C-alpha positions, -999 to +999 in steps of 0.1 A: -234+521-166-245+485-164-275+494-143-286+518-171-280+494-199-297+463-183-333+473-190-326+481-226-308+447-230-338+430-214-362+446-240-338+436-268-337+400-257-375+398-256-378+412-291-354+385-303-375+358-286-408+369-302-404+350-335-398+317-315-427+322-292-451+300-313-441+272-290-463+289-264-494+280-285-524+300-272-559+311-280-565+346-294-554+373-270-581+398-258-575+432-274-583+455-245-571+453-209-582+476-180-563+473-147-558+488-113-527+485-091-506+494-061-472+510-069-441+518-049-416+544-061-382+550-045-374+587-053-338+598-050-330+635-044-293+634-052-281+641-087-250+627-104-238+663-107-240+668-069-264+696-073-257+720-044-294+730-042-304+695-033-275+692-007-291+720+012-321+698+019-303+664+023-276+650+000-288+614+003-325+618+009-347+590-005-385+590-003-405+558-005-438+568-021-468+545-019-495+551-045-522+536-066-532+539-102-550+526-133-539+512-167-554+508-201-537+485-227-545+478-263-529+447-277-519+452-313-508+415-315-501+387-291-466+401-285-470+439-287-493+463-268-498+500-264-506+512-229-512+543-208-510+544-170-517+571-144-505+568-108-512+590-078-490+593-047-511+609-019-483+613+007-471+648+013-434+650+007-406+675-002-409+687-038-379+671-055-381+694-085-384+726-064-364+717-032-374+748-013-410+735-011-426+708+011-461+692+014-462+682-022-481+652-037-472+635-070-490+625-101-473+602-127-484+595-163-467+570-186-476+561-222-457+536-243-452+501-255-447+466-240-434+437-261-426+401-253-439+366-253-473+353-241-489+320-235-523+309-222-513+311-186-485+337-184-466+364-203-432+380-200-426+415-215-402+444-217-416+480-215-405+514-226-429+542-215-421+579-216-443+603-197-442+629-169-438+632-131-459+661-117-450+675-083-481+690-069-482+725-053-461+726-022-456+753+004-423+771+010-402+753+037-397+778+066-366+760+077-346+772+046-335+808+045-331+824+011-315+857+000-345+867-021-382+861-014-397+830-030-434+824-039-455+809-012-462+778-032-449+761-063-455+730-085-436+715-115-438+688-141-407+669-152-401+644-180-400+607-169-391+574-187-401+540-174-379+511-186-382+476-172-401+443-173-436+429-168-447+395-156-483+385-161-505+356-151-538+347-166-561+328-141-588+330-168-593+344-203-608+376-189-586+382-158-549+388-152-524+394-124-495+418-133-461+425-117-440+454-129-404+463-121-387+492-137-362+521-136-382+553-136-357+579-150-367+615-141-352+645-159-350+674-135-345+710-146-342+726-180-311+747-175-334+777-169-325+813-160-326+804-123-293+786-128-307+752-118-288+726-139-305+697-157-298+662-144-313+627-143-321+604-114-328+566-115-356+555-093-368+519-086-405+514-092-425+483-084-462+476-091-487+448-085-522+447-098-552+430-114-567+434-148-598+426-168-594+416-205-620+420-232 
């Protein structure tokens, strides 16, 4: 439970610190930021409910996905920004949403808010960004035998929520270095007619990138 609550406590502490951040006197913050980054996502296959479908594949399987992406941020104030981010993971993996399928790639979209304190040379923020995790079309795994025929390929899109922290450095007024750490929570399944239960997984995600501020 403490692992789940920590990111939310981190964001709450930052929001409390915002009124005292005048001590970090700074020039006016650029309103628009465009960035590119490398990202690493540790995807877990095992659900808290011990979903038997996933145990057929591997009960403790973890995939380390390496990807790249881009980000657009609009700073409402020195302390609060709205941002959207897209990440692409080109490695072919098992489809964690449809575990009978392999050779799937991922596309991630996150859209939300970051809030914190900012100075001339650095900033520290919390972030809450809902979005989606799309598992690209994969092919049926011939190693798994089923009682009924399955489609030759399948894809799916699941709800995702990124909660964590951001550390930024500003070498100049128009450039930035950004480091992200977060818990990407993915909601699998919708309790559909196939009998697949809904459950969440918590997945560590790290990113490092550069940005241009206007």
